[in-house]
C-alpha positions in Angstrom: 13.5 -23.9 11.7 10.3 -21.8 11.7 7.6 -23.1 9.6 6.7 -20.6 6.8 3.3 -18.9 6.8 1.4 -20.1 3.7 -0.5 -17.4 2.0 -3.4 -17.7 -0.5 -4.4 -14.7 -2.6 -8.0 -14.4 -3.8 -8.8 -11.6 -6.2 -10.4 -11.2 -9.6 -7.8 -8.6 -10.7 -4.5 -10.2 -12.1 -2.6 -7.0 -11.2 -3.6 -7.3 -7.6 -2.1 -10.9 -7.6 1.2 -9.6 -8.9 1.4 -6.9 -6.2 0.7 -9.2 -3.3 3.0 -12.0 -4.7 5.9 -9.5 -4.9 5.2 -8.4 -1.3 5.0 -12.0 -0.1 8.3 -12.8 -1.8 10.0 -9.9 -0.2 8.8 -10.8 3.3 10.7 -13.3 5.4 8.6 -16.1 6.9 5.9 -15.8 4.2 5.4 -18.2 1.3 3.0 -18.0 -1.6 0.7 -21.0 -1.5 -1.5 -20.1 -4.6 -3.9 -17.7 -6.1 -7.6 -17.8 -7.0 -9.6 -15.6 -9.4 -13.0 -16.4 -7.8 -14.2 -17.0 -4.2 -15.7 -20.3 -5.1 -12.2 -21.7 -5.9 -11.1 -21.2 -2.4 -13.3 -23.9 -0.8 -11.8 -26.7 -2.9 -8.3 -25.4 -2.3 -8.7 -25.3 1.5 -9.9 -28.9 1.5 -6.7 -30.2 0.0 -4.0 -27.5 0.9 -3.1 -26.0 4.3 -3.3 -22.2 4.2 -2.4 -20.0 7.2 -3.2 -16.6 5.8 -5.8 -15.5 3.3 -5.5 -12.2 1.3 -9.1 -11.8 0.2 -10.8 -9.3 -2.1 -14.4 -8.5 -1.1 -16.1 -7.4 -4.3 -15.8 -10.3 -6.7 -18.3 -11.9 -9.2 -20.7 -14.7 -8.0 -19.7 -14.5 -4.3 -18.4 -11.6 -2.2 -15.4 -12.3 -0.1 -17.4 -11.5 3.1 -20.0 -14.0 2.0 -17.3 -16.6 1.3 -15.9 -16.4 4.9 -19.4 -17.0 6.3 -19.6 -20.3 4.4 -16.3 -21.7 5.9 -16.6 -23.3 9.3 -12.9 -22.7 10.3 -11.5 -20.1 7.9 -7.8 -19.2 7.9 -6.7 -15.9 9.3 -8.0 -13.3 6.8 -6.8 -9.9 5.6 -9.3 -8.2 3.3 -7.9 -6.3 0.4 -10.2 -4.1 -1.6 -10.6 -0.8 -3.4 -13.8 0.0 -1.5 -13.4 1.6 1.9 -17.1 1.2 2.6 -16.6 -2.6 3.0 -14.3 -2.2 6.0 -17.0 -2.5 8.6 -18.3 -5.8 7.1 -14.7 -7.2 7.1 -14.1 -6.4 10.8 -17.5 -7.8 11.8 -16.1 -11.2 10.5 -13.0 -11.0 12.8 -10.7 -10.0 10.0 -7.1 -9.4 11.0 -6.9 -6.2 9.0 -8.4 -4.3 6.1 -6.1 -3.1 3.3 -7.2 -0.4 0.9 -5.9 -0.6 -2.7 -3.3 0.5 -3.8 -1.5 -1.3 -1.0 2.0 -0.1 0.0 4.6 -2.6 1.2 4.8 -0.9 4.6 1.1 -1.1 5.2 1.2 -4.8 4.0 3.8 -5.6 6.6 1.8 -4.0 9.4 -1.2 -6.1 8.5 0.9 -9.3 8.4 2.4 -8.6 11.8 -1.1 -8.6 13.2 -1.9 -12.0 11.6 0.9 -14.1 13.2 2.3 -14.6 16.7 5.7 -14.7 15.1 7.6 -11.5 14.9 8.0 -10.4 11.3 10.2 -7.5 10.4 8.8 -4.0 10.8 8.9 -1.6 7.9 12.0 0.1 9.4 13.8 -3.3 9.9 13.4 -4.4 6.3 13.7 -1.0 4.6 17.3 -1.6 3.5 16.6 -5.0 2.1 13.1 -4.9 0.7 12.0 -3.1 -2.4 10.4 0.3 -1.7 7.8 0.9 -4.2 4.0 1.3 -4.7 1.7 0.1 -7.5 -0.7 2.7 -9.0 -3.5 2.1 -11.5 -2.6 4.0 -14.6 -4.5 3.6 -17.9 -6.2 0.3 -16.7 -2.9 -1.3 -15.5 -1.0 -1.4 -12.3 2.3 0.4 -12.7 5.2 0.0 -10.3 6.6 3.3 -9.0 9.9 3.3 -7.0 9.6 5.8 -4.1 13.1 7.1 -4.8 12.0 8.2 -8.3 9.1 10.3 -7.1 9.7 14.1 -7.2 6.4 15.3 -5.9 2.6 14.5 -6.1 -0.1 16.9 -7.0 -3.8 16.6 -6.2 -6.3 16.9 -9.1 -9.6 16.4 -7.2 -10.3 12.7 -7.5 -6.9 12.1 -9.2 -3.3 12.5 -8.3 -0.5 13.5 -10.7 2.7 11.7 -9.7 5.8 13.5 -11.0 8.8 11.1 -11.3 12.2 11.4 -12.7 10.9 9.4 -15.7 7.8 11.6 -16.3 4.3 12.2 -15.0 1.7 9.5 -14.1 -2.0 10.1 -13.3 -3.9 7.8 -11.1 -7.4 7.8 -9.6 -6.8 8.1 -5.9 -6.9 11.0 -3.4 -3.8 12.7 -2.1 -4.9 11.9 1.5 -4.9 8.2 0.7 -1.4 8.3 -0.8 0.1 10.2 2.1 -0.8 7.3 4.4 1.2 5.0 2.2 4.3 7.0 2.0 7.1 6.8 4.6 7.1 9.9 6.8 10.9 10.1 6.8 10.9 10.7 3.0 7.7 12.5 2.1 5.7 15.3 3.6 2.9 17.7 2.7 3.6 21.4 1.9 0.1 22.3 0.7 -3.3 20.7 0.6 -2.6 19.9 -3.1 1.1 18.9 -2.9 3.4 16.3 -1.3 7.1 16.5 -1.9 10.0 14.1 -1.6 12.5 15.6 0.8 15.4 14.1 -1.1 14.4 16.0 -4.3 13.9 19.5 -2.7 16.5 21.7 -4.3 15.5 25.0 -2.5 12.8 26.4 -0.3 11.4 29.5 1.3 8.4 30.1 3.5 6.2 30.4 0.4 7.7 28.1 -2.2 9.6 24.8 -2.7 11.7 24.2 -5.8 11.8 20.6 -7.0 13.7 20.4 -10.3 12.2 23.1 -12.5 8.9 23.2 -10.6 8.1 26.0 -8.1 5.5 24.6 -5.7 3.4 26.7 -3.3 3.6 26.3 0.5 0.3 26.5 2.3 0.2 28.7 5.4 -0.8 25.7 7.5 2.2 23.7 6.3 5.0 26.3 6.8 6.0 25.0 10.2 6.1 21.4 9.0 8.3 22.4 6.1 10.7 24.2 8.4 10.8 21.3 10.8 11.4 18.7 8.1 14.1 20.6 6.3 15.9 22.0 9.4 16.8 18.4 10.3 19.1 18.3 7.3 20.5 21.8 7.6 24.3 22.0 7.7 25.8 24.0 10.6 
């Protein structure tokens, strides 16, 4: 029987722990080995408990995650998880396996984990039917789980995104470009620089508009061919 990969989460945000723990629990061959709120706790844990994979936030009080790795002579394989894209270069300079930008999707999480182990873990397509398909977004100072199947469309509002779900709207501070990288291509696509739609919730469309529920969304000239290609795949003969 294959030995499970023991994962340690290091982050000063409790919500981040819950997201990663849920992803670890949903991934075969991974097992949660513990959590730390501060980088300094990691050193004592590593002395007494074997850890194979470290999910490490960078910007934390007292000691940065990158500084912590420099103090450990033989650190575990490390995946940095942070809300700050600018830290990516520092992370890769320390031979990090990968760099995940919050909010982290389950699919992106799996891609990073597959890089961290010689064992073959399921790809996003292989686990799609069994694993939960959701994202966590920061809304009103808390991380809110949003099931992908419930998303109608997403609208850019400069530095924020309005997520329209079947349960109502949510507003989160993230760019639309960052979100499109987290969403599965087979379910979501862009129709305008300010709009992403869920294919399964498109009720009608023309070259200029897409109707999702009661909303009439504009189609940008640069996205008309993409709209046609995406929707023609499901056109009845």
